[in-house]
C-alpha positions in Angstrom: -138.9 57.3 -32.3 -139.2 54.4 -34.8 -140.0 50.9 -33.6 -136.6 49.8 -34.8 -134.7 52.4 -32.8 -136.8 51.7 -29.8 -136.0 48.0 -30.0 -132.3 48.8 -30.2 -132.5 51.1 -27.2 -134.3 48.5 -25.1 -131.7 45.9 -26.1 -128.9 48.1 -25.0 -130.5 48.8 -21.7 -131.1 45.1 -21.1 -127.4 44.3 -21.9 -126.2 47.1 -19.6 -128.4 46.0 -16.7 -127.5 42.3 -17.2 -123.8 43.1 -17.2 -124.2 45.1 -14.0 -125.8 42.2 -12.1 -123.4 39.6 -13.6 -120.3 41.5 -12.4 -122.0 42.3 -9.1 -122.7 38.6 -8.5 -119.1 37.8 -9.4 -117.9 40.4 -7.0 -120.2 39.2 -4.2 -118.9 35.7 -4.6 -115.5 36.7 -3.5 -115.8 36.3 0.3 -113.9 38.6 2.5 -110.6 37.2 3.8 -111.2 35.3 7.0 -109.1 35.5 10.1 -106.7 32.7 10.8 -108.9 31.5 13.6 -112.0 31.1 11.6 -110.1 29.4 8.8 -108.6 26.9 11.2 -112.0 26.2 12.7 -113.5 25.4 9.3 -110.5 23.5 8.1 -110.4 20.8 10.8 -113.5 18.6 10.5 -113.1 14.9 11.0 -116.4 13.0 10.9 -115.0 10.3 13.2 -114.2 12.4 16.2 -114.1 15.9 17.6 -110.8 16.8 19.2 -110.7 18.8 22.4 -107.3 20.1 23.6 -106.4 22.0 26.8 -103.3 24.0 27.5 -102.0 25.6 30.7 -101.4 29.2 31.8 -100.6 31.8 29.3 -98.5 34.4 31.2 -97.3 37.7 29.7 -94.3 38.0 32.0 -92.0 41.0 31.5 -89.5 38.9 29.7 -92.2 37.5 27.4 -93.4 41.0 26.6 -89.8 42.2 25.9 -89.2 39.3 23.6 -92.5 39.9 21.8 -91.8 43.6 21.2 -91.9 44.3 17.5 -91.7 47.8 16.2 -94.6 49.8 17.7 -96.4 46.6 18.8 -96.0 43.0 19.9 -95.8 39.6 18.3 -96.5 36.7 20.6 -97.3 34.3 17.8 -93.6 33.7 17.1 -93.3 31.7 20.4 -95.8 29.1 19.2 -94.5 28.2 15.7 -93.3 24.8 16.9 -96.6 23.8 18.4 -99.2 25.7 16.4 -99.9 22.7 14.2 -101.4 20.9 17.1 -104.0 23.7 17.5 -104.7 23.5 13.8 -105.3 19.7 14.1 -107.9 20.2 16.8 -111.5 21.6 17.0 -111.8 22.9 20.5 -108.7 24.6 22.0 -108.9 25.6 25.6 -106.5 28.3 26.8 -106.2 30.2 30.1 -105.3 33.9 29.6 -103.8 34.7 33.0 -103.9 38.5 32.6 -106.3 41.3 31.7 -105.6 42.9 28.3 -107.6 46.1 28.3 -106.8 48.6 25.6 -107.7 51.6 27.9 -105.1 50.7 30.5 -101.3 50.8 30.5 -99.3 47.7 30.0 -98.1 46.2 33.3 -96.6 42.9 34.3 -96.2 40.7 37.4 -97.5 41.0 40.0 -100.3 43.3 38.6 -100.8 42.3 35.0 -102.4 44.1 32.0 -101.1 42.6 28.7 -101.0 44.4 25.4 -104.0 43.8 23.2 -101.8 41.9 20.9 -101.7 39.1 23.5 -105.3 37.9 23.1 -105.1 38.7 19.4 -102.1 36.4 18.9 -103.5 33.7 21.2 -106.6 33.7 18.9 -104.4 33.6 15.8 -102.5 30.6 17.1 -105.8 28.8 17.6 -107.1 29.4 21.1 -110.9 29.4 20.8 -112.2 28.3 24.3 -111.0 31.0 26.7 -110.9 31.0 30.5 -110.6 34.4 32.1 -111.2 32.9 35.6 -107.9 33.2 37.5 -106.3 35.1 40.4 -104.9 37.8 38.0 -108.2 38.5 36.1 -109.1 41.4 38.4 -105.5 42.8 38.7 -106.6 46.1 37.1 -110.2 46.1 38.5 -113.4 46.0 36.6 -112.1 48.2 33.8 -109.5 45.5 33.1 -112.2 42.8 33.0 -114.4 44.9 30.8 -111.7 45.7 28.3 -110.5 42.1 28.1 -114.0 40.8 27.4 -114.5 43.4 24.7 -111.3 42.3 22.9 -112.3 38.6 23.0 -115.8 39.6 21.7 -114.1 41.0 18.6 -112.1 37.8 18.1 -115.2 35.6 18.0 -114.0 32.4 19.8 -116.3 29.5 20.5 -116.7 30.5 24.1 -115.3 32.8 26.8 -116.1 32.4 30.5 -114.9 33.3 34.0 -115.0 37.1 34.1 -117.9 39.3 33.3 -119.0 42.9 32.5 -122.4 42.5 34.2 -124.6 40.3 36.3 -126.5 39.1 33.2 -123.2 38.2 31.5 -122.3 36.1 34.6 -125.6 34.4 34.4 -125.1 33.4 30.8 -123.4 30.1 30.0 -121.3 29.8 26.9 -122.7 27.2 24.5 -121.5 26.1 21.1 -122.1 23.2 18.7 -119.8 21.1 16.6 -120.9 18.2 14.4 -124.2 18.0 16.2 -122.7 17.9 19.6 -123.7 20.7 21.9 -121.0 21.9 24.4 -121.3 24.1 27.5 -118.3 26.0 29.1 -118.0 27.5 32.5 -115.0 28.8 34.4 -114.2 29.5 38.1 -111.3 30.8 40.2 -110.4 29.9 43.8 -109.1 33.3 44.6 -108.5 36.9 43.3 -105.3 38.7 44.1 -107.3 42.0 44.0 -110.2 41.6 46.4 -111.8 44.8 45.3 -114.4 43.0 43.2 -117.8 43.8 41.8 -120.4 41.1 42.6 -120.3 39.8 39.1 -116.8 40.6 37.8 -115.1 37.2 38.6 -116.6 33.7 38.9 -115.1 32.7 42.3 -115.8 29.2 43.7 -119.3 29.4 45.1 -121.5 26.4 45.8 -124.7 28.1 44.6 -123.1 29.5 41.5 -121.5 26.2 40.6 -124.6 24.2 41.2 -126.9 26.6 39.3 -124.7 26.9 36.3 -123.7 23.2 36.0 -127.2 22.0 36.4 -128.4 24.3 33.6 -125.4 23.3 31.5 -126.0 19.6 32.0 -129.7 19.9 31.0 -128.9 22.0 27.9 -125.7 20.5 26.5 -124.2 17.1 25.7 -120.7 17.8 27.0 -119.9 20.2 29.9 -116.4 21.6 30.2 -115.2 23.3 33.4 -112.1 25.5 33.8 -110.9 25.5 37.5 -108.1 27.8 38.6 -107.1 26.3 41.9 -104.5 24.4 43.8 -101.2 25.0 45.6 -98.6 26.9 43.5 -95.6 24.9 42.4 -96.9 21.7 44.0 -97.5 18.5 41.9 -99.9 17.2 44.7 -103.6 17.6 44.7 -104.8 19.5 47.8 -108.0 19.0 49.8 -109.8 21.9 48.2 -109.2 20.6 44.7 -110.6 17.2 45.7 -113.7 18.9 47.2 -114.4 21.0 44.1 -113.6 18.2 41.7 -116.2 16.1 43.4 -118.7 18.9 43.3 -118.1 19.4 39.5 -118.6 15.7 38.9 -121.7 15.5 41.2 -123.2 18.3 39.2 -122.6 16.8 35.8 -119.3 18.1 34.4 -117.7 15.9 31.8 -114.2 17.5 31.6 -112.3 19.7 34.1 -109.2 21.6 33.0 -107.3 22.7 36.1 -104.8 25.6 36.0 -103.1 27.7 38.7 -100.3 25.6 40.3 -97.9 26.4 37.4 -96.7 22.8 37.4 -98.4 19.6 36.1 -100.5 17.5 38.4 -102.2 14.1 38.0 -105.3 13.2 36.0 -108.2 11.4 37.6 -111.6 10.0 36.6 -114.4 10.6 39.0 -117.9 9.0 39.0 -120.3 11.5 37.4 -123.9 12.1 38.5 -126.3 10.2 36.3 -123.6 7.7 35.3 -120.4 7.9 33.4 -117.2 9.6 34.5 -115.7 13.1 34.8 -112.1 13.5 33.5 -110.1 15.9 35.7 -106.8 17.3 34.6 -105.9 18.8 38.0 -103.3 21.1 36.6 -102.1 21.6 33.0 -99.1 23.6 34.3 -97.7 26.6 32.3 -97.8 26.8 28.5 -96.3 30.3 27.8 -94.2 31.8 30.6 -90.7 32.6 31.8 -90.8 31.1 35.2 -87.6 29.7 36.6 -88.0 26.1 37.9 -87.8 23.3 35.3 -91.1 21.9 36.5 -92.8 25.2 35.6 -91.4 25.1 32.1 -92.8 21.6 31.3 -96.4 21.8 30.4 -98.4 20.2 27.6 -101.5 19.6 25.6 -104.3 17.5 27.1 -106.1 15.7 24.3 -109.6 14.2 24.5 -111.4 12.9 21.5 -115.2 12.9 21.4 -117.3 10.5 19.3 -120.0 12.6 17.7 -122.2 9.6 17.1 -122.7 8.6 20.8 -121.4 11.9 22.3 -118.9 10.1 24.5 -115.4 11.0 25.5 -112.6 8.6 24.4 -108.8 8.4 23.9 -107.3 10.5 26.7 -103.7 11.5 25.9 -101.2 14.1 26.6 -98.4 15.7 24.6 -95.7 17.2 26.9 -94.2 20.6 26.0 -91.1 22.6 27.0 -91.0 26.4 27.4 -87.6 27.4 26.3 -85.4 30.4 26.9 -81.6 30.9 27.0 -79.3 32.8 29.4 -75.8 32.2 30.7 -74.9 30.7 34.0 -73.6 34.1 35.1 -76.9 35.8 34.1 -78.8 33.2 36.0 -76.7 33.5 39.1 -77.3 37.2 39.3 -81.0 36.7 38.3 -80.8 39.0 35.3 -84.2 38.0 34.2 -84.4 40.3 31.2 -81.3 38.8 29.7 -83.3 35.7 28.8 -83.8 35.3 25.0 -84.9 33.0 22.2 -88.2 32.1 23.8 -90.0 29.2 22.1 -92.5 26.5 23.0 -91.4 23.0 21.8 -92.9 19.5 22.0 -90.9 17.9 24.7 -89.7 15.0 22.5 -88.1 17.6 20.2 -86.4 19.6 22.9 -83.0 18.0 23.3 -81.1 20.7 21.5 -82.9 23.7 23.1 -82.6 22.0 26.5 -78.8 21.7 26.0 -78.7 25.5 25.5 -80.7 26.2 28.7 -79.5 26.2 32.3 -82.0 23.5 33.4 -79.6 20.6 33.8 -82.1 18.0 32.7 -83.0 15.8 29.7 -85.9 15.0 27.5 -85.8 11.4 28.8 -85.8 12.5 32.5 -88.7 14.9 32.0 -90.7 12.5 30.0 -90.4 9.8 32.7 -91.3 12.3 35.4 -94.4 13.6 33.5 -95.6 10.1 32.6 -95.4 8.9 36.2 -97.1 12.0 37.6 -100.0 12.1 35.2 -100.7 8.4 35.6 -100.9 8.4 39.4 -104.6 7.8 39.4 -105.8 7.2 35.9 -104.2 5.8 32.8 -103.1 8.6 30.4 -101.3 7.9 27.1 -98.3 10.3 27.0 -97.5 10.7 23.4 -94.7 12.1 21.1 -95.3 14.8 18.6 -95.6 12.5 15.6 -98.4 10.6 17.4 -100.7 13.7 17.7 
């Protein structure tokens, strides 16, 4: 082969190889489409503060599942479209999934829950990224239900999951995550289990040794310690003796924030002196967020809001946005307790609920419920109850 032909051949080879790597690089630069959750987490970054929010019980009641049914599956995200923006404006979004959701088990509702797998999927899509699985319904379908629920949340990649476990080693592990240089720890406990056939590790029940061990490790390893506590007297706005006992234990062992769930109604907020100085903020009950319970008080929940200064790693600006869980039925349907007749389920900010409330059978008003919530939450500690445009 002549030198001229060899030079041309080499040039063609170099051009071909160069083109290959150029287009491959261009192709590699196109990142795979992200889930809504990961997009939201990356989009909300404010250098002045980290926003932590907490919501109440997410309950897949039979009416909720019926309303969510869509073709061969379920769509729960539709119920959140009036409040989803508040998740998107926050960094850490605590939610209590009060039901197993194991793919290997049949769908069942109250009193023995197992939600469709779309339930955690859609909670994640809305923005829930700090997940408590410690509640009285977590073990409704046994260890298989717990295992399946944890597997689904693993695939959704939240900031942290706590409260129910697949093994002893998983129970021993504390959920840690970091945002803007602030390290957080998350633990979760339940006062009781409806199904008492439990493995030793399946559910984090209130236990002095477990709480002390985990909180002391969390306090030594993290800047902010968040506790989920499923406790209290159902349908009572009053704090009971056991809640007071455990709230003090959490504070004595270094918790910074306690999000309480379980009573299905709102309860007061309190600041307790924390070991080592400072204060523990206790929301004794965040009520319900998604449900179809009957009493008006069980339909008024909300979003607890705590801002954290990343510079000094201190909590500030405690506030609360009340919400209303709406559904419609006629007076006749209500009188005969035709629960599956309820329709048009939707969660609204309370201050934007005048019209939906007028279509319900609750016989109350935005003004009356706002006054009630404000008085209740502020019983022990000043809490700024805000409107939706103040979020």
